[in-house]
C-alpha atoms as a printed R data frame, in Angstrom:
   type eleno elety resid chain resno       x       y       z
1  ATOM     1    CA   MET     A     1  -9.487 -24.300 -24.650
2  ATOM     2    CA   ALA     A     2 -11.046 -21.422 -21.711
3  ATOM     3    CA   GLU     A     3 -10.057 -23.233 -18.929
4  ATOM     4    CA   ASN     A     4  -6.188 -22.596 -19.714
5  ATOM     5    CA   ASP     A     5  -6.839 -18.987 -20.315
6  ATOM     6    CA   ARG     A     6  -7.998 -18.282 -16.473
7  ATOM     7    CA   PHE     A     7  -4.874 -19.450 -15.610
8  ATOM     8    CA   ASN     A     8  -2.679 -17.286 -17.543
9  ATOM     9    CA   LYS     A     9  -3.243 -14.641 -15.434
10 ATOM    10    CA   PHE     A    10  -0.848 -16.784 -12.845
11 ATOM    11    CA   ASP     A    11   2.627 -16.825 -12.494
12 ATOM    12    CA   LYS     A    12   4.195 -20.136 -13.406
13 ATOM    13    CA   LYS     A    13   6.501 -20.038 -10.312
14 ATOM    14    CA   ASN     A    14   5.093 -19.067  -7.401
15 ATOM    15    CA   GLY     A    15   1.158 -19.541  -8.467
16 ATOM    16    CA   ARG     A    16   0.360 -15.743  -7.640
17 ATOM    17    CA   PRO     A    17  -1.133 -13.355 -10.016
18 ATOM    18    CA   THR     A    18   0.886 -11.561 -12.276
19 ATOM    19    CA   LYS     A    19   0.760  -8.194 -12.027
20 ATOM    20    CA   GLU     A    20   0.720  -5.443 -14.672
21 ATOM    21    CA   ALA     A    21   3.623  -2.430 -15.569
22 ATOM    22    CA   GLU     A    22   1.802   0.210 -13.433
23 ATOM    23    CA   GLU     A    23   1.375  -2.402 -10.421
24 ATOM    24    CA   LYS     A    24   4.599  -3.539  -9.829
25 ATOM    25    CA   LYS     A    25   6.589  -1.487  -7.353
26 ATOM    26    CA   THR     A    26   9.943  -0.706  -8.465
27 ATOM    27    CA   LYS     A    27  11.043   2.855  -7.011
28 ATOM    28    CA   LYS     A    28  12.481   2.364  -3.579
29 ATOM    29    CA   VAL     A    29  12.379   5.554  -1.188
30 ATOM    30    CA   LEU     A    30  14.896   6.313   1.657
31 ATOM    31    CA   LEU     A    31  13.032   7.570   4.868
32 ATOM    32    CA   SER     A    32  14.903   8.390   7.578
33 ATOM    33    CA   MET     A    33  13.358   8.699  11.168
34 ATOM    34    CA   THR     A    34  14.175   8.896  15.027
35 ATOM    35    CA   GLU     A    35  13.701   6.176  17.733
36 ATOM    36    CA   LYS     A    36  10.614   7.593  18.434
37 ATOM    37    CA   GLN     A    37   8.566   7.849  15.492
38 ATOM    38    CA   HIS     A    38   9.935   4.514  14.318
39 ATOM    39    CA   GLN     A    39   8.596   2.947  17.530
40 ATOM    40    CA   LYS     A    40   5.314   5.033  16.896
41 ATOM    41    CA   MET     A    41   5.171   3.606  13.463
42 ATOM    42    CA   GLN     A    42   6.034  -0.031  14.904
43 ATOM    43    CA   ASN     A    43   3.090   0.040  17.078
44 ATOM    44    CA   TYR     A    44   0.737   1.638  14.514
45 ATOM    45    CA   GLN     A    45   2.008  -1.198  12.579
46 ATOM    46    CA   LYS     A    46   0.403  -3.828  15.330
47 ATOM    47    CA   MET     A    47  -2.746  -1.942  16.078
48 ATOM    48    CA   PHE     A    48  -3.458  -2.302  11.734
49 ATOM    49    CA   GLY     A    49  -2.257  -5.560  11.911
50 ATOM    50    CA   LYS     A    50   0.180  -5.547   8.694
51 ATOM    51    CA   ASN     A    51   3.326  -7.615   8.114
52 ATOM    52    CA   THR     A    52   5.610  -4.958   7.706
53 ATOM    53    CA   LEU     A    53   6.299  -1.046   8.497
54 ATOM    54    CA   THR     A    54   6.203  -0.537   4.798
55 ATOM    55    CA   SER     A    55   2.473  -1.663   4.264
56 ATOM    56    CA   ALA     A    56   1.451   0.475   8.029
57 ATOM    57    CA   ILE     A    57   3.013   3.733   6.302
58 ATOM    58    CA   GLU     A    58   1.362   3.217   2.677
59 ATOM    59    CA   PHE     A    59  -1.785   2.523   4.931
60 ATOM    60    CA   LEU     A    60  -1.281   5.795   7.027
61 ATOM    61    CA   ILE     A    61  -0.598   7.741   3.505
62 ATOM    62    CA   GLU     A    62  -3.637   6.277   1.891
63 ATOM    63    CA   ARG     A    63  -6.148   7.263   4.746
64 ATOM    64    CA   GLY     A    64  -4.387  10.597   4.834
65 ATOM    65    CA   GLU     A    65  -4.881  11.064   0.863
66 ATOM    66    CA   GLU     A    66  -8.801  10.433   1.630
67 ATOM    67    CA   LYS     A    67  -8.933  12.785   4.439
68 ATOM    68    CA   VAL     A    68  -7.236  15.359   2.342
69 ATOM    69    CA   LEU     A    69  -9.386  14.934  -0.550
70 ATOM    70    CA   GLU     A    70 -12.601  15.218   1.549
71 ATOM    71    CA   ASP     A    71 -11.510  18.093   3.416
72 ATOM    72    CA   LEU     A    72 -10.766  19.940  -0.114
73 ATOM    73    CA   GLU     A    73 -14.352  19.101  -0.966
74 ATOM    74    CA   ASN     A    74 -15.621  20.552   2.049
75 ATOM    75    CA   PHE     A    75 -13.335  23.838   1.503
76 ATOM    76    CA   ARG     A    76 -15.114  24.082  -2.083
77 ATOM    77    CA   GLU     A    77 -19.152  23.813  -0.730
78 ATOM    78    CA   LYS     A    78 -18.205  26.592   1.127
């Protein structure tokens, strides 16, 4: 019985782990950019080894958030 329990978290169709409701990406955002900005994002995508522009942009956002929080923490210490 315990053997079957460990497979319950996988999607039966694709064999992927199922996501919790809050982990599912359901919100769409339209992002407009110039050709130059688009080319820059494609270069980042290649540099970071990401499969999609979306994943490259998400990576940049996450890193930016980390940096901003770090800067805020340093500002509070002063």
